[in-house]
C-alpha positions as CSV (number, residue, x, y, z in Angstrom):
1,M,-20.6,7.7,6.1
2,K,-21.7,4.1,6.3
3,R,-19.1,1.5,5.3
4,T,-20.3,-1.8,3.8
5,L,-18.6,-5.1,3.6
6,R,-17.4,-6.7,0.3
7,H,-18.3,-10.4,0.1
8,I,-15.9,-12.7,-1.6
9,C,-17.6,-16.1,-2.3
10,S,-15.6,-19.3,-1.7
11,L,-12.2,-19.6,-0.1
12,S,-9.1,-20.1,-2.1
13,A,-4.5,-4.3,3.8
14,I,4.3,2.4,4.4
15,L,4.6,1.4,3.7
16,C,6.1,3.2,0.9
17,L,9.8,3.8,0.7
18,F,9.7,7.2,-0.9
19,G,6.0,7.9,-0.3
20,S,6.5,8.0,3.4
21,L,9.5,10.2,3.1
22,A,7.6,12.6,0.8
23,T,4.9,13.2,3.4
24,A,7.1,12.9,6.5
25,S,7.1,16.7,7.1
26,E,3.3,16.4,7.5
27,S,3.4,13.2,9.6
28,S,3.6,12.5,13.2
29,S,7.1,11.4,13.8
30,P,8.1,9.0,16.6
31,E,8.7,10.7,19.9
32,G,11.6,8.5,21.0
33,G,11.6,4.9,22.0
34,L,9.9,2.1,20.2
35,A,6.2,2.6,19.6
36,E,3.7,0.0,20.8
37,S,1.9,-2.0,18.1
38,S,-0.1,-4.3,20.3
39,L,-3.6,-5.4,19.1
40,E,-5.0,-5.4,22.7
41,L,-7.8,-3.1,23.6
42,N,-7.3,-0.4,26.2
43,K,-10.1,0.7,28.6
44,Q,-11.3,3.5,26.3
45,M,-11.5,1.1,23.4
46,I,-13.4,-1.5,25.4
47,D,-15.9,1.2,26.6
48,F,-16.3,2.4,23.0
49,L,-17.1,-1.1,21.7
50,Q,-19.6,-1.8,24.5
51,S,-21.4,1.5,23.9
52,S,-21.7,0.6,20.2
53,G,-23.7,-2.5,21.2
54,V,-21.4,-5.0,19.4
55,S,-21.1,-8.3,21.2
56,E,-20.2,-12.0,20.6
57,E,-23.9,-12.9,20.8
58,Q,-24.6,-11.3,17.5
59,P,-24.2,-13.1,14.1
60,P,-20.7,-12.6,12.6
61,V,-21.8,-10.3,9.8
62,E,-23.8,-8.1,12.2
63,R,-20.7,-7.8,14.4
64,M,-18.6,-6.8,11.5
65,Q,-21.0,-4.2,10.3
66,G,-21.5,-2.9,13.9
67,I,-17.8,-2.3,14.3
68,L,-17.7,-0.5,10.9
69,D,-20.7,1.6,11.8
70,A,-19.1,2.6,15.1
71,L,-15.9,3.6,13.5
72,Y,-17.1,5.3,10.3
73,G,-20.8,5.8,10.7
74,A,-20.8,9.2,12.5
75,E,-20.1,12.5,10.9
76,D,-17.0,12.8,13.1
77,G,-16.0,9.2,12.4
78,F,-12.5,7.8,11.8
79,T,-10.7,9.0,8.7
80,Y,-7.9,7.6,6.5
81,D,-4.7,9.6,6.7
82,S,-1.8,8.3,4.7
83,A,0.7,10.3,6.8
84,A,-0.6,9.0,10.2
85,N,1.4,5.8,11.0
86,F,-0.1,5.0,14.5
87,S,-0.5,2.0,16.7
88,A,-4.1,0.7,17.0
89,Q,-4.5,2.6,20.4
90,K,-3.1,5.8,19.0
91,A,-5.3,5.6,15.9
92,F,-8.3,5.2,18.2
93,E,-7.2,8.2,20.2
94,E,-6.6,10.4,17.1
95,K,-9.6,9.0,15.1
96,R,-7.4,8.6,12.0
97,G,-4.6,6.5,10.6
98,N,-3.0,5.1,7.5
99,C,-3.9,1.7,6.0
100,V,-1.7,-0.2,8.5
101,S,-3.1,1.7,11.5
102,L,-6.7,1.4,10.6
103,A,-6.3,-2.3,9.7
104,M,-4.8,-2.9,13.1
105,L,-7.6,-0.9,14.8
106,F,-10.4,-2.9,13.1
107,T,-8.6,-6.2,13.7
108,S,-8.3,-5.4,17.4
109,F,-12.0,-4.8,17.7
110,A,-13.0,-7.7,15.5
111,R,-10.9,-10.3,17.3
112,S,-12.1,-9.1,20.7
113,V,-15.6,-10.2,19.8
114,G,-14.6,-13.5,18.3
115,L,-14.2,-12.7,14.6
116,D,-11.6,-14.5,12.5
117,A,-9.9,-11.3,11.2
118,R,-6.6,-11.6,9.3
119,F,-4.4,-9.0,7.7
120,N,-4.2,-9.0,3.9
121,Q,-1.4,-7.5,1.7
122,L,-2.3,-6.7,-1.8
123,D,-0.3,-8.6,-4.4
124,Y,-0.4,-5.7,-6.7
125,T,0.4,-2.2,-5.6
126,P,-2.3,0.3,-6.6
127,I,-0.2,3.4,-6.4
128,W,2.9,4.4,-8.2
129,E,5.0,7.5,-7.6
130,N,7.6,9.1,-9.9
131,V,10.7,9.8,-7.8
132,D,13.6,11.3,-9.7
133,G,12.5,9.5,-12.8
134,I,12.0,6.1,-11.2
135,L,8.6,4.6,-10.7
136,V,8.2,3.4,-7.1
137,E,5.4,1.1,-5.9
138,T,3.6,1.3,-2.6
139,I,2.2,-1.5,-0.4
140,H,-1.4,-1.6,0.9
141,I,-2.8,-3.6,3.9
142,N,-6.4,-4.3,4.6
143,V,-8.4,-7.0,6.5
144,L,-10.1,-10.3,5.5
145,V,-12.7,-11.6,7.9
146,Y,-13.5,-15.4,7.5
147,V,-17.1,-16.5,8.2
148,G,-17.7,-20.1,7.3
149,G,-16.7,-20.6,3.7
150,N,-16.8,-16.9,2.9
151,Q,-14.4,-14.0,3.1
152,Y,-15.3,-10.4,3.7
153,V,-12.9,-7.5,2.8
154,V,-12.7,-4.6,5.2
155,D,-10.7,-1.6,3.8
156,A,-10.3,2.0,5.0
157,Q,-10.2,3.0,1.4
158,P,-13.4,1.7,-0.3
159,E,-12.0,2.4,-3.7
160,L,-9.5,-0.5,-3.2
161,V,-12.0,-3.1,-2.0
162,E,-12.6,-4.4,-5.6
163,L,-8.8,-4.8,-5.9
164,A,-8.8,-7.0,-2.8
165,S,-11.2,-9.4,-4.5
166,H,-8.5,-10.0,-7.1
167,S,-5.6,-9.9,-4.7
168,R,-5.8,-12.0,-1.6
169,N,-2.6,-12.6,0.2
170,P,-3.1,-13.1,4.0
171,V,0.0,-12.1,6.0
172,S,0.9,-12.7,9.6
173,D,0.5,-10.2,12.4
174,E,4.3,-10.0,12.6
175,R,4.5,-8.8,9.0
176,V,2.1,-6.0,9.7
177,F,3.9,-5.0,12.9
178,S,7.1,-5.1,10.9
179,H,5.5,-2.7,8.3
180,F,4.4,-0.4,11.2
181,Y,7.9,-0.2,12.7
182,N,9.4,0.2,9.3
183,N,7.2,3.2,8.6
184,Q,8.1,4.7,12.0
185,G,11.8,4.2,11.1
186,L,11.3,6.1,7.8
187,L,9.6,9.0,9.7
188,A,12.5,9.2,12.1
189,L,15.0,9.0,9.2
190,A,13.2,11.9,7.4
191,D,13.5,13.9,10.6
192,G,17.2,13.3,10.7
193,K,17.0,11.1,13.8
194,L,19.4,8.5,12.6
195,E,19.9,6.5,15.8
196,L,16.1,6.2,16.4
197,A,15.6,5.3,12.7
198,G,18.1,2.5,12.9
199,E,16.5,1.1,16.1
200,L,13.0,1.1,14.5
201,I,14.0,-0.4,11.2
202,Q,16.0,-3.1,13.0
203,R,12.9,-3.8,15.1
204,A,10.9,-4.2,11.9
205,I,13.4,-6.8,10.7
206,E,13.4,-8.6,14.1
207,M,9.6,-8.8,13.9
208,D,9.7,-10.3,10.4
209,P,13.2,-11.2,9.0
210,E,11.5,-12.0,5.6
211,N,10.1,-8.5,5.1
212,G,12.0,-7.3,2.1
213,T,10.6,-3.7,2.4
214,A,12.3,-3.4,5.9
215,W,15.6,-4.6,4.4
216,Q,15.3,-2.1,1.6
217,N,14.8,0.7,4.1
218,R,17.7,-0.7,6.2
219,G,19.7,-0.1,3.1
220,L,18.5,3.5,2.9
221,Y,19.3,4.0,6.6
222,H,22.9,2.8,6.1
223,F,23.4,4.9,3.0
224,R,22.3,8.0,5.0
225,S,24.7,6.9,7.7
226,S,27.5,6.7,5.1
227,N,27.8,2.8,5.5
228,K,27.7,2.0,1.8
229,K,28.7,-1.6,2.2
230,E,25.9,-2.3,4.7
231,G,23.6,-0.3,2.5
232,E,24.5,-2.4,-0.6
233,E,24.1,-5.7,1.2
234,S,20.7,-4.7,2.6
235,L,19.4,-3.8,-0.8
236,V,20.6,-7.0,-2.3
237,K,18.8,-8.9,0.5
238,A,15.6,-6.8,-0.2
239,A,15.7,-7.7,-3.9
240,E,16.1,-11.4,-3.1
241,L,13.2,-11.4,-0.5
242,N,10.7,-9.3,-2.4
243,R,10.7,-10.7,-5.9
244,S,7.7,-8.7,-7.0
245,S,9.2,-5.3,-6.1
246,S,11.2,-3.3,-8.5
247,S,12.3,-0.3,-6.4
248,A,15.2,-2.1,-4.6
249,C,16.5,-3.2,-8.0
250,F,16.4,0.4,-9.3
251,Q,18.2,1.6,-6.2
252,L,20.9,-1.0,-6.6
253,S,21.2,0.0,-10.3
254,A,21.7,3.6,-9.4
255,Y,24.2,2.7,-6.7
256,Y,26.3,0.5,-9.0
257,E,26.2,3.2,-11.7
258,A,27.5,5.7,-9.2
259,V,30.5,3.5,-8.2
260,G,31.3,2.6,-11.8
261,D,30.1,-1.0,-11.8
262,T,28.3,-0.9,-15.2
263,N,27.6,-4.6,-15.4
264,R,25.7,-4.9,-12.1
265,S,24.0,-1.5,-12.8
266,E,22.6,-2.9,-16.0
267,K,21.7,-6.2,-14.4
268,Y,19.5,-4.7,-11.7
269,A,18.0,-2.1,-14.1
270,K,16.8,-4.9,-16.4
271,L,15.5,-6.9,-13.4
272,G,13.7,-3.9,-12.0
273,S,12.1,-3.2,-15.4
274,K,11.1,-6.8,-15.8
275,R,9.4,-6.8,-12.4
276,S,7.6,-3.5,-13.0
277,K,6.1,-4.9,-16.2
278,R,4.5,-7.8,-14.3
279,N,2.5,-5.3,-12.2
280,P,-0.8,-4.1,-13.8
281,F,-0.7,-0.8,-12.0
282,Y,2.7,0.0,-13.6
283,H,0.9,-0.3,-17.0
284,Y,-2.0,1.8,-15.7
285,Y,0.4,4.5,-14.5
286,R,2.2,4.5,-17.9
287,S,-1.1,4.6,-19.7
288,Q,-2.0,7.7,-17.8
289,Q,1.3,9.3,-18.7
290,F,0.9,8.6,-22.4
291,A,-2.7,9.8,-22.4
292,E,-1.6,13.1,-20.9
293,Q,1.0,13.4,-23.6
294,G,-1.6,12.7,-26.3
295,D,-0.2,9.3,-27.3
296,L,-3.5,7.4,-27.1
297,K,-2.1,4.4,-29.0
298,K,0.5,3.7,-26.4
299,A,-1.9,4.5,-23.6
300,T,-4.3,2.0,-24.9
301,K,-1.6,-0.7,-25.3
302,H,-0.6,-0.3,-21.7
303,L,-4.2,-0.5,-20.4
304,E,-4.8,-3.6,-22.5
305,Y,-1.7,-5.2,-21.0
306,A,-2.9,-4.3,-17.5
307,L,-6.2,-6.1,-18.2
308,K,-4.4,-9.2,-19.3
309,I,-2.7,-9.3,-15.9
310,L,-5.8,-8.3,-13.9
311,P,-8.9,-9.2,-15.9
312,S,-12.2,-7.6,-15.3
313,Y,-10.8,-4.8,-13.0
314,S,-13.4,-2.1,-13.5
315,T,-11.0,0.9,-13.1
316,F,-9.0,-0.4,-16.0
317,Q,-12.1,-1.2,-18.1
318,I,-13.5,2.3,-17.6
319,A,-10.2,3.9,-18.5
320,L,-9.9,1.8,-21.6
321,M,-13.4,2.7,-22.7
322,D,-12.6,6.4,-22.2
323,L,-9.4,6.1,-24.3
324,K,-11.3,4.4,-27.1
325,Q,-13.9,7.1,-27.1
326,R,-11.2,9.7,-27.4
327,Q,-9.7,7.8,-30.3
328,E,-13.0,7.7,-32.1
329,Q,-13.5,11.4,-31.5
330,D,-10.1,12.1,-33.0
331,K,-10.8,10.0,-36.0
332,G,-14.1,11.9,-36.5
333,L,-12.3,15.2,-36.5
334,A,-9.6,14.0,-38.8
335,S,-12.2,12.8,-41.4
336,K,-13.9,16.2,-41.3
337,P,-11.2,18.8,-41.4
338,E,-13.5,21.5,-42.7
339,L,-15.5,21.3,-39.4
340,A,-12.4,21.1,-37.3
341,R,-11.4,24.7,-38.4
342,F,-14.5,26.1,-36.6
343,H,-13.9,24.5,-33.2
């Protein structure tokens, strides 16, 4: 399958707390020690790149497309696997990986042939999961390649490329490495390897002390280890660092409710709800829920609000058109009850 590049004109990509845990039984858990997250090419990767014919002598766009063709062009090409949290070298060996792994893999190749490739973290989280009645957001990483005054989006999930054109937030290598170690820590935690989990999550924080997601999972680790005070402090830190995330707030609300601190429980519940409503994908998720329940009016309202936050996003536009068509069909049936009896 040939992957193409999305061009963004003019200048101006875990990582999921519960999502990783939910798929941990199907994942490749760490085999002890701290995994390597270097972007350096090993000999096999160098040989692969050379055999693909990609070189620094080619124009930048040709280099980018050449790397993509080499990775994804063949029938047995590399595949996206949300449960495969690998280093770039391991992803190359396994020919699969999650968004972090495949972003690191492409970036390794791109930089080795002189391309200005940078990691990008989506401002808005495209996937929401319902965990024990709480909507939890995920984080997605892809790559931006800078050529002159233009940007090109490279994403292992083509359906998210359009979103990247609306959500450009370049992040450091350290942030992505931190996400990688954080994911590894969650896998170890899900396997009951508490000591290894603590080491990996601590490594994530050392790589990037400002990574609120890692602090949030440090809190989860401490709660699993029965260190409630450390868990609480870590979640408070996470809520302060990641001001767009709601999940740490909801976790704090649940914790304070459990210990009888009603005031702080309500405080963080309100803060979590406020943050959720700023995310267009929260409204998209809620719209889908109401549509499944048959409440098309509320479903439409949430989609319209999503489009106010993220205008011209085609997924929302198409869903809104579908909802309005359903509403028109319902109106037609309601105005002709005698016909409705025979359906």
